[in-house]
A tleap script that builds the chain and sets N, CA, C and O, in Angstrom:
source leaprc.protein.ff14SB
mol = sequence {
  NMET PRO MET ARG ARG THR THR ASN ARG THR
  ARG THR ARG GLY ALA GLN THR LEU ARG HIE
  GLY PHE THR LEU ILE GLU THR MET VAL ALA
  VAL VAL LEU LEU VAL GLY VAL VAL LEU ALA
  MET GLY MET GLY THR THR VAL MET SER ARG
  LYS VAL SER ASP SER SER GLY ARG SER ARG
  ALA GLN ALA LEU ALA ASP MET GLN ILE GLY
  ARG ALA ARG ALA TRP PRO THR TYR SER THR
  LEU SER ALA LEU SER ALA SER HIE TYR ASN
  THR ALA VAL GLY GLY LEU THR PRO THR THR
  GLY VAL ALA VAL ASP SER SER SER GLY ARG
  ASN VAL THR ARG VAL THR VAL THR VAL THR
  GLY ASN THR THR SER GLY LEU ARG THR PRO
  ILE VAL ARG SER LEU SER ILE ALA ALA CPRO
}
set mol.1.N position { 0.838 -1.165 0.000 }
set mol.1.CA position { 0.000 0.000 0.000 }
set mol.1.C position { 0.894 1.243 0.000 }
set mol.1.O position { 1.789 1.336 0.840 }
set mol.2.N position { 0.691 2.176 -0.885 }
set mol.2.CA position { 1.543 3.363 -0.935 }
set mol.2.C position { 1.226 4.309 0.221 }
set mol.2.O position { 0.100 4.365 0.715 }
set mol.3.N position { 2.297 5.084 0.654 }
set mol.3.CA position { 2.111 6.040 1.751 }
set mol.3.C position { 1.480 7.308 1.202 }
set mol.3.O position { 1.806 7.760 0.104 }
set mol.4.N position { 0.607 7.850 1.955 }
set mol.4.CA position { -0.102 9.041 1.545 }
set mol.4.C position { 0.403 10.217 2.372 }
set mol.4.O position { 0.469 10.125 3.597 }
set mol.5.N position { 0.754 11.306 1.728 }
set mol.5.CA position { 1.264 12.477 2.423 }
set mol.5.C position { 0.105 13.451 2.665 }
set mol.5.O position { -0.687 13.744 1.769 }
set mol.6.N position { 0.036 13.949 3.927 }
set mol.6.CA position { -1.000 14.929 4.239 }
set mol.6.C position { -0.346 16.268 4.486 }
set mol.6.O position { 0.881 16.350 4.559 }
set mol.7.N position { -1.122 17.306 4.616 }
set mol.7.CA position { -0.578 18.659 4.750 }
set mol.7.C position { -0.100 18.985 6.148 }
set mol.7.O position { 0.651 19.951 6.280 }
set mol.8.N position { -0.461 18.276 7.206 }
set mol.8.CA position { -0.043 18.610 8.562 }
set mol.8.C position { 1.188 17.804 9.000 }
set mol.8.O position { 1.362 17.569 10.195 }
set mol.9.N position { 2.023 17.387 8.088 }
set mol.9.CA position { 3.287 16.723 8.320 }
set mol.9.C position { 3.135 15.410 9.075 }
set mol.9.O position { 3.987 15.069 9.895 }
set mol.10.N position { 2.107 14.699 8.823 }
set mol.10.CA position { 1.954 13.365 9.388 }
set mol.10.C position { 1.947 12.366 8.249 }
set mol.10.O position { 1.593 12.704 7.119 }
set mol.11.N position { 2.322 11.182 8.534 }
set mol.11.CA position { 2.271 10.109 7.537 }
set mol.11.C position { 1.296 9.066 8.037 }
set mol.11.O position { 1.220 8.777 9.231 }
set mol.12.N position { 0.579 8.528 7.133 }
set mol.12.CA position { -0.365 7.485 7.505 }
set mol.12.C position { 0.067 6.197 6.828 }
set mol.12.O position { 0.239 6.140 5.611 }
set mol.13.N position { 0.234 5.186 7.627 }
set mol.13.CA position { 0.567 3.865 7.104 }
set mol.13.C position { -0.454 2.906 7.686 }
set mol.13.O position { -0.353 2.515 8.849 }
set mol.14.N position { -1.387 2.546 6.923 }
set mol.14.CA position { -2.467 1.684 7.398 }
set mol.14.C position { -3.280 2.408 8.449 }
set mol.14.O position { -3.771 3.509 8.201 }
set mol.15.N position { -3.432 1.803 9.633 }
set mol.15.CA position { -4.181 2.421 10.729 }
set mol.15.C position { -3.268 3.247 11.613 }
set mol.15.O position { -3.731 3.836 12.589 }
set mol.16.N position { -1.956 3.305 11.290 }
set mol.16.CA position { -0.969 3.993 12.122 }
set mol.16.C position { -0.724 5.402 11.596 }
set mol.16.O position { -0.613 5.603 10.386 }
set mol.17.N position { -0.637 6.397 12.518 }
set mol.17.CA position { -0.302 7.762 12.125 }
set mol.17.C position { 1.041 8.110 12.741 }
set mol.17.O position { 1.218 7.989 13.953 }
set mol.18.N position { 1.989 8.542 11.918 }
set mol.18.CA position { 3.320 8.918 12.389 }
set mol.18.C position { 3.462 10.429 12.327 }
set mol.18.O position { 3.165 11.034 11.297 }
set mol.19.N position { 3.915 11.053 13.421 }
set mol.19.CA position { 4.119 12.508 13.450 }
set mol.19.C position { 5.598 12.799 13.423 }
set mol.19.O position { 6.399 11.962 13.840 }
set mol.20.N position { 5.978 13.966 12.943 }
set mol.20.CA position { 7.363 14.425 12.931 }
set mol.20.C position { 7.453 15.703 13.748 }
set mol.20.O position { 6.701 16.644 13.494 }
set mol.21.N position { 8.383 15.763 14.755 }
set mol.21.CA position { 8.585 16.972 15.540 }
set mol.21.C position { 7.666 17.053 16.749 }
set mol.21.O position { 6.894 16.137 17.031 }
set mol.22.N position { 7.770 18.186 17.461 }
set mol.22.CA position { 6.988 18.414 18.673 }
set mol.22.C position { 6.008 19.550 18.435 }
set mol.22.O position { 6.227 20.408 17.580 }
set mol.23.N position { 4.932 19.543 19.196 }
set mol.23.CA position { 3.981 20.649 19.107 }
set mol.23.C position { 4.504 21.805 19.949 }
set mol.23.O position { 5.428 21.638 20.745 }
set mol.24.N position { 3.916 22.960 19.769 }
set mol.24.CA position { 4.326 24.150 20.515 }
set mol.24.C position { 4.100 23.960 22.015 }
set mol.24.O position { 4.934 24.385 22.814 }
set mol.25.N position { 3.018 23.346 22.405 }
set mol.25.CA position { 2.716 23.120 23.825 }
set mol.25.C position { 3.767 22.206 24.451 }
set mol.25.O position { 4.238 22.477 25.556 }
set mol.26.N position { 4.134 21.146 23.773 }
set mol.26.CA position { 5.149 20.229 24.298 }
set mol.26.C position { 6.488 20.946 24.473 }
set mol.26.O position { 7.180 20.739 25.469 }
set mol.27.N position { 6.843 21.773 23.523 }
set mol.27.CA position { 8.097 22.532 23.602 }
set mol.27.C position { 8.066 23.519 24.760 }
set mol.27.O position { 9.050 23.657 25.485 }
set mol.28.N position { 6.940 24.206 24.938 }
set mol.28.CA position { 6.836 25.182 26.031 }
set mol.28.C position { 6.893 24.488 27.390 }
set mol.28.O position { 7.523 25.006 28.312 }
set mol.29.N position { 6.260 23.351 27.534 }
set mol.29.CA position { 6.306 22.610 28.798 }
set mol.29.C position { 7.746 22.178 29.089 }
set mol.29.O position { 8.200 22.280 30.228 }
set mol.30.N position { 8.455 21.704 28.089 }
set mol.30.CA position { 9.853 21.289 28.283 }
set mol.30.C position { 10.725 22.470 28.688 }
set mol.30.O position { 11.584 22.328 29.559 }
set mol.31.N position { 10.522 23.627 28.077 }
set mol.31.CA position { 11.309 24.818 28.419 }
set mol.31.C position { 11.007 25.266 29.847 }
set mol.31.O position { 11.928 25.623 30.581 }
set mol.32.N position { 9.746 25.256 30.255 }
set mol.32.CA position { 9.373 25.653 31.620 }
set mol.32.C position { 10.005 24.711 32.637 }
set mol.32.O position { 10.515 25.162 33.663 }
set mol.33.N position { 9.978 23.417 32.367 }
set mol.33.CA position { 10.614 22.462 33.271 }
set mol.33.C position { 12.117 22.689 33.356 }
set mol.33.O position { 12.691 22.638 34.443 }
set mol.34.N position { 12.746 22.935 32.239 }
set mol.34.CA position { 14.187 23.191 32.213 }
set mol.34.C position { 14.540 24.457 32.990 }
set mol.34.O position { 15.511 24.468 33.747 }
set mol.35.N position { 13.771 25.505 32.810 }
set mol.35.CA position { 14.010 26.757 33.542 }
set mol.35.C position { 13.848 26.526 35.044 }
set mol.35.O position { 14.636 27.047 35.834 }
set mol.36.N position { 12.842 25.756 35.449 }
set mol.36.CA position { 12.645 25.460 36.874 }
set mol.36.C position { 13.829 24.724 37.472 }
set mol.36.O position { 14.261 25.037 38.581 }
set mol.37.N position { 14.353 23.751 36.750 }
set mol.37.CA position { 15.507 22.994 37.242 }
set mol.37.C position { 16.735 23.885 37.339 }
set mol.37.O position { 17.469 23.813 38.325 }
set mol.38.N position { 16.970 24.717 36.343 }
set mol.38.CA position { 18.140 25.608 36.362 }
set mol.38.C position { 18.033 26.616 37.504 }
set mol.38.O position { 19.027 26.889 38.177 }
set mol.39.N position { 16.849 27.171 37.733 }
set mol.39.CA position { 16.674 28.126 38.838 }
set mol.39.C position { 16.890 27.456 40.192 }
set mol.39.O position { 17.503 28.048 41.081 }
set mol.40.N position { 16.402 26.246 40.359 }
set mol.40.CA position { 16.602 25.527 41.621 }
set mol.40.C position { 18.083 25.263 41.859 }
set mol.40.O position { 18.565 25.389 42.984 }
set mol.41.N position { 18.795 24.901 40.819 }
set mol.41.CA position { 20.238 24.666 40.961 }
set mol.41.C position { 20.966 25.967 41.302 }
set mol.41.O position { 21.896 25.968 42.109 }
set mol.42.N position { 20.545 27.060 40.694 }
set mol.42.CA position { 21.165 28.355 40.993 }
set mol.42.C position { 20.934 28.784 42.433 }
set mol.42.O position { 21.846 29.295 43.084 }
set mol.43.N position { 19.725 28.581 42.931 }
set mol.43.CA position { 19.423 28.935 44.322 }
set mol.43.C position { 20.236 28.074 45.281 }
set mol.43.O position { 20.742 28.573 46.286 }
set mol.44.N position { 20.363 26.796 44.981 }
set mol.44.CA position { 21.165 25.904 45.830 }
set mol.44.C position { 22.619 26.324 45.867 }
set mol.44.O position { 23.256 26.282 46.919 }
set mol.45.N position { 23.143 26.726 44.725 }
set mol.45.CA position { 24.529 27.182 44.662 }
set mol.45.C position { 24.723 28.458 45.463 }
set mol.45.O position { 25.730 28.610 46.154 }
set mol.46.N position { 23.772 29.372 45.377 }
set mol.46.CA position { 23.864 30.627 46.131 }
set mol.46.C position { 23.837 30.368 47.633 }
set mol.46.O position { 24.627 30.949 48.377 }
set mol.47.N position { 22.945 29.512 48.076 }
set mol.47.CA position { 22.839 29.201 49.510 }
set mol.47.C position { 24.123 28.542 50.003 }
set mol.47.O position { 24.631 28.902 51.065 }
set mol.48.N position { 24.645 27.596 49.259 }
set mol.48.CA position { 25.876 26.912 49.674 }
set mol.48.C position { 27.064 27.873 49.698 }
set mol.48.O position { 27.911 27.785 50.588 }
set mol.49.N position { 27.133 28.774 48.745 }
set mol.49.CA position { 28.215 29.761 48.716 }
set mol.49.C position { 28.164 30.658 49.952 }
set mol.49.O position { 29.198 30.961 50.548 }
set mol.50.N position { 26.959 31.080 50.333 }
set mol.50.CA position { 26.804 31.918 51.525 }
set mol.50.C position { 27.200 31.148 52.786 }
set mol.50.O position { 27.829 31.711 53.682 }
set mol.51.N position { 26.840 29.873 52.861 }
set mol.51.CA position { 27.203 29.046 54.025 }
set mol.51.C position { 28.715 28.904 54.141 }
set mol.51.O position { 29.262 28.985 55.241 }
set mol.52.N position { 29.389 28.695 53.027 }
set mol.52.CA position { 30.848 28.560 53.046 }
set mol.52.C position { 31.487 29.865 53.500 }
set mol.52.O position { 32.434 29.848 54.286 }
set mol.53.N position { 30.986 30.989 53.018 }
set mol.53.CA position { 31.521 32.291 53.419 }
set mol.53.C position { 31.310 32.534 54.916 }
set mol.53.O position { 32.219 32.994 55.607 }
set mol.54.N position { 30.105 32.224 55.415 }
set mol.54.CA position { 29.826 32.400 56.844 }
set mol.54.C position { 30.704 31.493 57.690 }
set mol.54.O position { 31.185 31.903 58.747 }
set mol.55.N position { 30.913 30.285 57.242 }
set mol.55.CA position { 31.756 29.333 57.968 }
set mol.55.C position { 33.194 29.827 58.040 }
set mol.55.O position { 33.851 29.694 59.072 }
set mol.56.N position { 33.671 30.388 56.963 }
set mol.56.CA position { 35.040 30.918 56.932 }
set mol.56.C position { 35.197 32.079 57.919 }
set mol.56.O position { 36.175 32.131 58.665 }
set mol.57.N position { 34.240 33.003 57.925 }
set mol.57.CA position { 34.298 34.128 58.858 }
set mol.57.C position { 34.213 33.676 60.303 }
set mol.57.O position { 34.898 34.216 61.172 }
set mol.58.N position { 33.382 32.695 60.556 }
set mol.58.CA position { 33.220 32.181 61.916 }
set mol.58.C position { 34.496 31.499 62.404 }
set mol.58.O position { 34.891 31.687 63.555 }
set mol.59.N position { 35.142 30.714 61.553 }
set mol.59.CA position { 36.367 30.034 61.987 }
set mol.59.C position { 37.501 31.032 62.199 }
set mol.59.O position { 38.321 30.846 63.099 }
set mol.60.N position { 37.564 32.094 61.385 }
set mol.60.CA position { 38.588 33.125 61.617 }
set mol.60.C position { 38.346 33.855 62.932 }
set mol.60.O position { 39.293 34.174 63.651 }
set mol.61.N position { 37.070 34.121 63.249 }
set mol.61.CA position { 36.735 34.793 64.508 }
set mol.61.C position { 37.059 33.902 65.705 }
set mol.61.O position { 37.552 34.390 66.722 }
set mol.62.N position { 36.789 32.613 65.595 }
set mol.62.CA position { 37.122 31.689 66.682 }
set mol.62.C position { 38.629 31.615 66.896 }
set mol.62.O position { 39.091 31.553 68.035 }
set mol.63.N position { 39.390 31.622 65.817 }
set mol.63.CA position { 40.849 31.594 65.942 }
set mol.63.C position { 41.360 32.873 66.609 }
set mol.63.O position { 42.282 32.820 67.422 }
set mol.64.N position { 40.768 34.015 66.271 }
set mol.64.CA position { 41.173 35.277 66.886 }
set mol.64.C position { 40.848 35.293 68.383 }
set mol.64.O position { 41.655 35.755 69.190 }
set mol.65.N position { 39.675 34.791 68.749 }
set mol.65.CA position { 39.294 34.729 70.169 }
set mol.65.C position { 40.199 33.758 70.921 }
set mol.65.O position { 40.625 34.047 72.038 }
set mol.66.N position { 40.490 32.620 70.321 }
set mol.66.CA position { 41.376 31.644 70.963 }
set mol.66.C position { 42.794 32.200 71.121 }
set mol.66.O position { 43.481 31.881 72.092 }
set mol.67.N position { 43.230 33.024 70.175 }
set mol.67.CA position { 44.546 33.649 70.288 }
set mol.67.C position { 44.597 34.600 71.492 }
set mol.67.O position { 45.585 34.628 72.225 }
set mol.68.N position { 43.533 35.369 71.688 }
set mol.68.CA position { 43.472 36.271 72.837 }
set mol.68.C position { 43.438 35.494 74.158 }
set mol.68.O position { 44.084 35.892 75.127 }
set mol.69.N position { 42.692 34.398 74.199 }
set mol.69.CA position { 42.644 33.560 75.408 }
set mol.69.C position { 44.019 32.946 75.662 }
set mol.69.O position { 44.456 32.868 76.811 }
set mol.70.N position { 44.692 32.520 74.627 }
set mol.70.CA position { 46.049 31.978 74.760 }
set mol.70.C position { 47.019 33.023 75.282 }
set mol.70.O position { 47.905 32.724 76.082 }
set mol.71.N position { 46.839 34.253 74.819 }
set mol.71.CA position { 47.685 35.355 75.311 }
set mol.71.C position { 47.458 35.573 76.813 }
set mol.71.O position { 48.406 35.840 77.551 }
set mol.72.N position { 46.197 35.459 77.264 }
set mol.72.CA position { 45.899 35.630 78.691 }
set mol.72.C position { 46.509 34.490 79.512 }
set mol.72.O position { 47.014 34.717 80.611 }
set mol.73.N position { 46.462 33.275 78.982 }
set mol.73.CA position { 47.056 32.135 79.694 }
set mol.73.C position { 48.567 32.271 79.825 }
set mol.73.O position { 49.152 31.853 80.825 }
set mol.74.N position { 49.182 32.847 78.830 }
set mol.74.CA position { 50.644 32.971 78.839 }
set mol.74.C position { 51.124 34.301 79.429 }
set mol.74.O position { 52.319 34.595 79.408 }
set mol.75.N position { 50.198 35.100 79.954 }
set mol.75.CA position { 50.570 36.419 80.492 }
set mol.75.C position { 51.555 36.228 81.640 }
set mol.75.O position { 51.306 35.419 82.534 }
set mol.76.N position { 52.671 36.960 81.631 }
set mol.76.CA position { 53.725 36.692 82.613 }
set mol.76.C position { 53.405 37.117 84.053 }
set mol.76.O position { 53.847 36.466 85.000 }
set mol.77.N position { 52.644 38.196 84.223 }
set mol.77.CA position { 52.396 38.710 85.564 }
set mol.77.C position { 50.892 38.812 85.810 }
set mol.77.O position { 50.178 39.522 85.102 }
set mol.78.N position { 50.430 38.093 86.817 }
set mol.78.CA position { 49.006 38.040 87.110 }
set mol.78.C position { 48.446 39.413 87.456 }
set mol.78.O position { 47.327 39.736 87.058 }
set mol.79.N position { 49.181 40.207 88.170 }
set mol.79.CA position { 48.670 41.503 88.630 }
set mol.79.C position { 48.489 42.505 87.497 }
set mol.79.O position { 47.762 43.484 87.666 }
set mol.80.N position { 49.124 42.294 86.350 }
set mol.80.CA position { 48.983 43.230 85.223 }
set mol.80.C position { 48.095 42.665 84.107 }
set mol.80.O position { 48.131 43.156 82.979 }
set mol.81.N position { 47.313 41.655 84.414 }
set mol.81.CA position { 46.467 41.005 83.418 }
set mol.81.C position { 45.424 41.952 82.825 }
set mol.81.O position { 44.961 41.743 81.704 }
set mol.82.N position { 45.059 42.974 83.563 }
set mol.82.CA position { 44.061 43.923 83.072 }
set mol.82.C position { 44.562 44.710 81.856 }
set mol.82.O position { 43.766 45.343 81.162 }
set mol.83.N position { 45.865 44.677 81.594 }
set mol.83.CA position { 46.413 45.371 80.425 }
set mol.83.C position { 45.946 44.739 79.112 }
set mol.83.O position { 46.077 45.354 78.054 }
set mol.84.N position { 45.404 43.522 79.166 }
set mol.84.CA position { 44.894 42.868 77.951 }
set mol.84.C position { 43.717 43.599 77.326 }
set mol.84.O position { 43.431 43.413 76.143 }
set mol.85.N position { 43.042 44.418 78.095 }
set mol.85.CA position { 41.907 45.159 77.546 }
set mol.85.C position { 42.339 46.411 76.792 }
set mol.85.O position { 41.489 47.130 76.266 }
set mol.86.N position { 43.637 46.686 76.728 }
set mol.86.CA position { 44.152 47.855 76.003 }
set mol.86.C position { 43.921 47.683 74.502 }
set mol.86.O position { 43.836 46.564 73.995 }
set mol.87.N position { 43.821 48.810 73.807 }
set mol.87.CA position { 43.483 48.774 72.377 }
set mol.87.C position { 44.565 48.120 71.523 }
set mol.87.O position { 44.239 47.534 70.490 }
set mol.88.N position { 45.831 48.194 71.908 }
set mol.88.CA position { 46.865 47.607 71.056 }
set mol.88.C position { 46.877 46.081 71.122 }
set mol.88.O position { 47.531 45.439 70.300 }
set mol.89.N position { 46.173 45.491 72.080 }
set mol.89.CA position { 46.002 44.045 72.116 }
set mol.89.C position { 44.696 43.618 71.437 }
set mol.89.O position { 44.446 42.423 71.279 }
set mol.90.N position { 43.876 44.567 71.041 }
set mol.90.CA position { 42.569 44.287 70.449 }
set mol.90.C position { 42.418 44.975 69.089 }
set mol.90.O position { 41.460 45.717 68.873 }
set mol.91.N position { 43.339 44.737 68.192 }
set mol.91.CA position { 43.287 45.380 66.879 }
set mol.91.C position { 42.411 44.577 65.929 }
set mol.91.O position { 42.374 43.348 65.984 }
set mol.92.N position { 41.709 45.287 65.061 }
set mol.92.CA position { 40.823 44.652 64.086 }
set mol.92.C position { 41.651 43.952 63.008 }
set mol.92.O position { 42.665 44.477 62.548 }
set mol.93.N position { 41.205 42.768 62.617 }
set mol.93.CA position { 41.888 41.984 61.596 }
set mol.93.C position { 40.856 41.469 60.611 }
set mol.93.O position { 39.969 40.706 60.994 }
set mol.94.N position { 40.952 41.866 59.356 }
set mol.94.CA position { 40.054 41.337 58.320 }
set mol.94.C position { 38.582 41.564 58.599 }
set mol.94.O position { 37.766 40.690 58.309 }
set mol.95.N position { 38.214 42.714 59.155 }
set mol.95.CA position { 36.817 43.001 59.456 }
set mol.95.C position { 36.334 42.436 60.782 }
set mol.95.O position { 35.167 42.605 61.135 }
set mol.96.N position { 37.218 41.763 61.526 }
set mol.96.CA position { 36.872 41.194 62.828 }
set mol.96.C position { 37.514 42.026 63.930 }
set mol.96.O position { 38.706 42.329 63.868 }
set mol.97.N position { 36.738 42.392 64.925 }
set mol.97.CA position { 37.236 43.229 66.009 }
set mol.97.C position { 37.109 42.495 67.343 }
set mol.97.O position { 35.999 42.213 67.795 }
set mol.98.N position { 38.257 42.183 67.981 }
set mol.98.CA position { 38.185 41.562 69.312 }
set mol.98.C position { 38.051 42.627 70.399 }
set mol.98.O position { 38.613 43.717 70.288 }
set mol.99.N position { 37.312 42.302 71.434 }
set mol.99.CA position { 37.203 43.150 72.613 }
set mol.99.C position { 37.461 42.254 73.813 }
set mol.99.O position { 36.762 41.261 74.018 }
set mol.100.N position { 38.469 42.607 74.607 }
set mol.100.CA position { 38.844 41.794 75.754 }
set mol.100.C position { 38.452 42.522 77.028 }
set mol.100.O position { 38.865 43.657 77.262 }
set mol.101.N position { 37.658 41.862 77.839 }
set mol.101.CA position { 37.268 42.410 79.131 }
set mol.101.C position { 37.936 41.617 80.245 }
set mol.101.O position { 37.957 40.387 80.214 }
set mol.102.N position { 38.482 42.327 81.230 }
set mol.102.CA position { 39.151 41.680 82.356 }
set mol.102.C position { 38.460 42.158 83.634 }
set mol.102.O position { 38.406 43.358 83.906 }
set mol.103.N position { 37.936 41.219 84.408 }
set mol.103.CA position { 37.251 41.552 85.655 }
set mol.103.C position { 37.834 40.726 86.784 }
set mol.103.O position { 37.962 39.507 86.672 }
set mol.104.N position { 38.189 41.399 87.883 }
set mol.104.CA position { 38.755 40.726 89.052 }
set mol.104.C position { 37.654 40.562 90.093 }
set mol.104.O position { 36.949 41.517 90.422 }
set mol.105.N position { 37.514 39.338 90.609 }
set mol.105.CA position { 36.516 39.052 91.631 }
set mol.105.C position { 37.243 38.539 92.869 }
set mol.105.O position { 37.804 37.443 92.861 }
set mol.106.N position { 37.229 39.335 93.925 }
set mol.106.CA position { 37.854 38.920 95.180 }
set mol.106.C position { 36.825 38.905 96.311 }
set mol.106.O position { 37.191 38.935 97.486 }
set mol.107.N position { 35.553 38.860 95.961 }
set mol.107.CA position { 34.490 38.931 96.966 }
set mol.107.C position { 34.413 37.678 97.829 }
set mol.107.O position { 34.026 37.768 98.994 }
set mol.108.N position { 34.759 36.540 97.306 }
set mol.108.CA position { 34.644 35.302 98.080 }
set mol.108.C position { 35.925 34.974 98.838 }
set mol.108.O position { 36.074 33.859 99.338 }
set mol.109.N position { 36.840 35.916 98.931 }
set mol.109.CA position { 38.096 35.685 99.631 }
set mol.109.C position { 39.162 35.115 98.713 }
set mol.109.O position { 40.319 34.979 99.111 }
set mol.110.N position { 38.779 34.779 97.483 }
set mol.110.CA position { 39.741 34.304 96.492 }
set mol.110.C position { 39.924 35.384 95.444 }
set mol.110.O position { 39.002 36.143 95.148 }
set mol.111.N position { 41.096 35.442 94.901 }
set mol.111.CA position { 41.378 36.420 93.862 }
set mol.111.C position { 41.287 35.716 92.498 }
set mol.111.O position { 42.234 35.058 92.067 }
set mol.112.N position { 40.146 35.862 91.836 }
set mol.112.CA position { 39.910 35.209 90.555 }
set mol.112.C position { 39.690 36.284 89.491 }
set mol.112.O position { 38.877 37.192 89.662 }
set mol.113.N position { 40.420 36.164 88.410 }
set mol.113.CA position { 40.269 37.098 87.298 }
set mol.113.C position { 39.571 36.380 86.153 }
set mol.113.O position { 39.964 35.283 85.756 }
set mol.114.N position { 38.540 37.009 85.637 }
set mol.114.CA position { 37.794 36.442 84.507 }
set mol.114.C position { 38.102 37.270 83.261 }
set mol.114.O position { 37.889 38.482 83.234 }
set mol.115.N position { 38.603 36.598 82.243 }
set mol.115.CA position { 38.923 37.239 80.969 }
set mol.115.C position { 37.870 36.797 79.962 }
set mol.115.O position { 37.672 35.602 79.746 }
set mol.116.N position { 37.195 37.768 79.346 }
set mol.116.CA position { 36.166 37.486 78.350 }
set mol.116.C position { 36.548 38.171 77.047 }
set mol.116.O position { 36.769 39.381 77.009 }
set mol.117.N position { 36.624 37.380 75.976 }
set mol.117.CA position { 36.951 37.912 74.653 }
set mol.117.C position { 35.710 37.794 73.779 }
set mol.117.O position { 35.143 36.711 73.636 }
set mol.118.N position { 35.290 38.917 73.194 }
set mol.118.CA position { 34.161 38.950 72.274 }
set mol.118.C position { 34.663 39.440 70.929 }
set mol.118.O position { 35.256 40.515 70.837 }
set mol.119.N position { 34.428 38.658 69.887 }
set mol.119.CA position { 34.848 39.042 68.535 }
set mol.119.C position { 33.599 39.343 67.723 }
set mol.119.O position { 32.720 38.493 67.580 }
set mol.120.N position { 33.526 40.553 67.195 }
set mol.120.CA position { 32.411 40.966 66.345 }
set mol.120.C position { 32.943 41.225 64.939 }
set mol.120.O position { 34.136 41.455 64.742 }
set mol.121.N position { 32.046 41.183 63.980 }
set mol.121.CA position { 32.456 41.390 62.590 }
set mol.121.C position { 31.609 42.441 61.910 }
set mol.121.O position { 30.496 42.744 62.338 }
set mol.122.N position { 32.164 42.997 60.828 }
set mol.122.CA position { 31.387 43.939 60.025 }
set mol.122.C position { 30.672 43.165 58.912 }
set mol.122.O position { 30.698 41.934 58.900 }
set mol.123.N position { 30.046 43.866 57.995 }
set mol.123.CA position { 29.235 43.201 56.961 }
set mol.123.C position { 30.066 42.385 55.984 }
set mol.123.O position { 29.543 41.444 55.386 }
set mol.124.N position { 31.328 42.708 55.801 }
set mol.124.CA position { 32.146 41.973 54.837 }
set mol.124.C position { 32.892 40.795 55.452 }
set mol.124.O position { 33.490 40.004 54.722 }
set mol.125.N position { 32.872 40.660 56.766 }
set mol.125.CA position { 33.644 39.598 57.417 }
set mol.125.C position { 32.955 38.239 57.354 }
set mol.125.O position { 33.621 37.214 57.500 }
set mol.126.N position { 31.657 38.202 57.143 }
set mol.126.CA position { 30.932 36.941 57.104 }
set mol.126.C position { 30.530 36.428 58.479 }
set mol.126.O position { 30.049 35.302 58.603 }
set mol.127.N position { 30.723 37.244 59.516 }
set mol.127.CA position { 30.368 36.833 60.879 }
set mol.127.C position { 29.056 37.509 61.259 }
set mol.127.O position { 28.997 38.731 61.394 }
set mol.128.N position { 28.010 36.716 61.430 }
set mol.128.CA position { 26.689 37.270 61.737 }
set mol.128.C position { 26.452 37.418 63.239 }
set mol.128.O position { 25.812 38.379 63.666 }
set mol.129.N position { 26.954 36.484 64.046 }
set mol.129.CA position { 26.789 36.564 65.497 }
set mol.129.C position { 28.169 36.612 66.142 }
set mol.129.O position { 29.095 35.959 65.660 }
set mol.130.N position { 28.321 37.367 67.216 }
set mol.130.CA position { 29.630 37.474 67.862 }
set mol.130.C position { 30.092 36.139 68.457 }
set mol.130.O position { 29.282 35.296 68.841 }
set mol.131.N position { 31.394 35.976 68.518 }
set mol.131.CA position { 32.025 34.814 69.144 }
set mol.131.C position { 32.502 35.257 70.525 }
set mol.131.O position { 33.165 36.287 70.648 }
set mol.132.N position { 32.173 34.494 71.560 }
set mol.132.CA position { 32.568 34.830 72.934 }
set mol.132.C position { 33.340 33.667 73.530 }
set mol.132.O position { 32.889 32.522 73.487 }
set mol.133.N position { 34.512 33.967 74.090 }
set mol.133.CA position { 35.326 32.979 74.801 }
set mol.133.C position { 35.639 33.554 76.184 }
set mol.133.O position { 35.885 34.752 76.320 }
set mol.134.N position { 35.629 32.700 77.207 }
set mol.134.CA position { 35.912 33.153 78.573 }
set mol.134.C position { 36.954 32.258 79.221 }
set mol.134.O position { 37.105 31.086 78.876 }
set mol.135.N position { 37.662 32.848 80.166 }
set mol.135.CA position { 38.706 32.135 80.909 }
set mol.135.C position { 38.736 32.694 82.322 }
set mol.135.O position { 38.714 33.910 82.517 }
set mol.136.N position { 38.785 31.801 83.311 }
set mol.136.CA position { 38.934 32.228 84.704 }
set mol.136.C position { 40.324 31.819 85.174 }
set mol.136.O position { 40.722 30.663 85.030 }
set mol.137.N position { 41.059 32.777 85.736 }
set mol.137.CA position { 42.410 32.518 86.211 }
set mol.137.C position { 42.461 32.888 87.696 }
set mol.137.O position { 42.085 33.999 88.069 }
set mol.138.N position { 42.915 31.981 88.530 }
set mol.138.CA position { 43.043 32.234 89.957 }
set mol.138.C position { 44.441 32.755 90.261 }
set mol.138.O position { 45.404 32.417 89.573 }
set mol.139.N position { 44.542 33.572 91.288 }
set mol.139.CA position { 45.829 34.146 91.681 }
set mol.139.C position { 46.735 33.036 92.212 }
set mol.139.O position { 46.288 32.140 92.927 }
set mol.140.N position { 48.005 33.111 91.851 }
set mol.140.CA position { 48.941 32.090 92.346 }
set mol.140.C position { 49.212 32.252 93.828 }
set mol.140.O position { 49.976 31.478 94.404 }
savepdb mol mol.pdb
quit
């Protein structure tokens, strides 16, 4: 049986109809699905990038606070420990600013000094919440 050509680009072979290509609706649905997948991937990448940046800022702030606590532990003279709160020991580094507070408590008959380091960040540092480290040192 010979094949008959019709005007709407279909071929008929017996009871079977063969089409060539996609309709406009099928193409539009495929494009919408593709755009949705690409947008979801883009949003995921943006969120992960922000998390990595925040993590980096947080670890730098923790290292800065730990450095200040280490400095207090290695301080040579207990009676001059309050000098750690001076500005030259609390310089800003990479958008992170440490603040060291030194408080002496001798109310209970013991001489205990509490050193508290708070590291805050600006908008470019990636640190959203301050990092706080504390240390209690008793008089020798």
